[in-house]
C-alpha positions, 0 to 999 in steps of 0.5 A: 010382447014378452020380455027378452030377458024372460026365457034366456037359457042359463050360462055357467060361469067359466070357473066356479064361484067359489074359486073366483071368490077365493082368487079375489080375496087373494088379490085384495089381500095382496097375494097377487101371485096366487095360482087361482088368479090364472083361472080367472078370465084374463079380461076380469083378472086385468080389471081387478088388477087396475081396480087394486092399483087405483085403490078402489074399495072392495066394499065401497059404495059408489059415490054420487056424482050429480045432484038431483038438480045437476042430474036433471039439467044434464039429462036435457042436454045429453045426446043420448036423451034423444034415443032413450025411447029407442033403448026402451023399445029394444031392451025393455019391450012389454011391461018393463016393470016385470022384465027381470032386469034393470037397464041403465044408460050412462055418460062417457065418465060412467055416471048413470043418467037413467036406470029403468026396468024391473021394479024389484030388481031396481029396488035391490040394486038401488041398495048397492048404489045402482041408481041415477047420479051415481059413478059406475066407472071402473075407477070408482067401483072396480070391475063392472060391466058399465065402467069396464066396457067404457075402460076397454071401449068394447062390450063386456059381460061381468058375472056375479063374483067377477065383480071387484066390489063384493056389494055387486057380486050377487048380480050379473051385467052386460054393457056396451059403449055408444059412440058418436057415429061420425067422430067415434068418441064415446058418448056413453054406455048401455048396461043390463043388470040382473041374474044369469039371464043378463049374461047370456050370449044372446044378452050380449048380441042384443045389448051390442045391437042396440048400441049400434042401432043407437048410433045409426039413429043418431046419424040419421037424425044428424043428417036430417037436421042438416038437410033441413038447414039452409046453407049460410051465406058467406060473411065477409067479416070474421064471425064473433067468438061466443063469450064463455058461459060463466061457470055457475056455483053449486051451493050445498048446505050441510046440516046433517049431524052438525050443530054449526052447518057448513056452507059448501060452494063448489065451482067458480074455479075452486071449492070453499067451505064456510062454517055458519053460526047456529042461527044463520044455519037455521035461517038458510035451512028454512029458505032452502026448504021453502023455495017459494019464499017466506014473509018476515013473520013466517020466517020469524016464526019458524026460527024463533017460535010463535011469539016472535015478530018480524022485528026480532028477525030483521037484525039477524037477516042484516048480519047474514046478508053481510056474512054472505056478501063476503063468502057467497054473494049469490046466495044473499036472500031477497026480501018481501018475501025472503027467498033464495035466487039460485038453488041451495041444496042441502045434504038432508034433501040429498038423503031424501032424493037417494031414498026416492031413487031406491038407493037405501044403503047409499042414503044411510051412508049419507045420513050423518045424523040428525038435522042440526041436533041442538036446534030448537027452532020450530021449522028445524025440528019439523025438517029434522023429524020429516027426514028421520021419519022418511029414512026409517019408513023407506028402510023398514018398507024396502031395505034389505036386512044388512041395510036394516042392520046397519040402520039399527046401529045408528043413534036414531034406531039403537032403541027402536024395537020395531026395527030390531024385531024386523031384522030378527025376522029377516035373518036366517035361523042360524045366523049369529047375529040373532043372539045379539038382537034378542038380547037388545030387545030383552034389554029394551023391553025390561 
């Protein structure tokens, strides 16, 4: 079956791209009375004003709202998980990887839960942060179909330059909210992003029809479940109230660009940050990256080197346990082998996850520097190098020239001739940035 996105006729925007871009610039720079704004569609103009009033950055990357662990757990329980196959069948028939569009499904808050579709489109849109786990509400990224559809509770099409965020302006998108079929509260949003084929009248009809079909399927499934459940026998006594589930703390070890790591505990009604000693940071990082656990000798070797014994490690483990009992008792390591019970995430693993999802620009922004840069612990050195190499290889293989240029200015790549030469090859012949790159390469090769 052919893709529904391959043969749609191109729809011209209501005003020229240049006019819309100029009107956007005037608004962002404080000239809200510029006459060109009157030529912008009212839906878009009002969304721009809401974005400006909400202090949304015109070139800011979307925030990552859900960590990989949170995303996986949330997906399992979200009501739209049960209709994902229907959405795929309607919007991505045939070969989804060659469809020419990316299809995203988000929750009622605008957080993307699934992003599927064309391989190249996903790779390119991933660089602006259009990946699962990021926040695409209007209050986070400004005018864009997913967030604006949720804000207005109706289907919306946003074409190219109409996006508030300049990073998103190469793309066009159509989105429609999905409602609970009985209460009518918003459950989430379905979005199609791509080129001009993503904002045709046919595209809007198809996305709207998909949202309505999903609501119908949810209702049918609900009615079937009720019919299959026998009525409960009335009880004379008052039913017991369920005890509220305790909130699980989310723990993150921040080691990028820091010699003394920060342990961040979110949840339990508040957020706490604790600075760790260099040795405690090394130990926790090793336990976080070896989820299966480590023997005392194995952990000692990773932290102190090959000649170290378990006896060298044990006094430090006693001190670490005492420190964690005061600040994060749920993270006190078990022993034999040494291991962590609850998940301890790290900002280094977060960068790797973003690279896996194709969010190169977001990953680079999240990369604050090398892992515990002053540490000489063998295990830390391995983690540091693996993160550095993963970032470099992913950017060289798939990133856009803008992302590569930003990477070339980081401490890791400032003297990387291969990266500089790749940037030079990707830049247009008349780009003013070529001269600086040529000079840097010449200086490094002298």
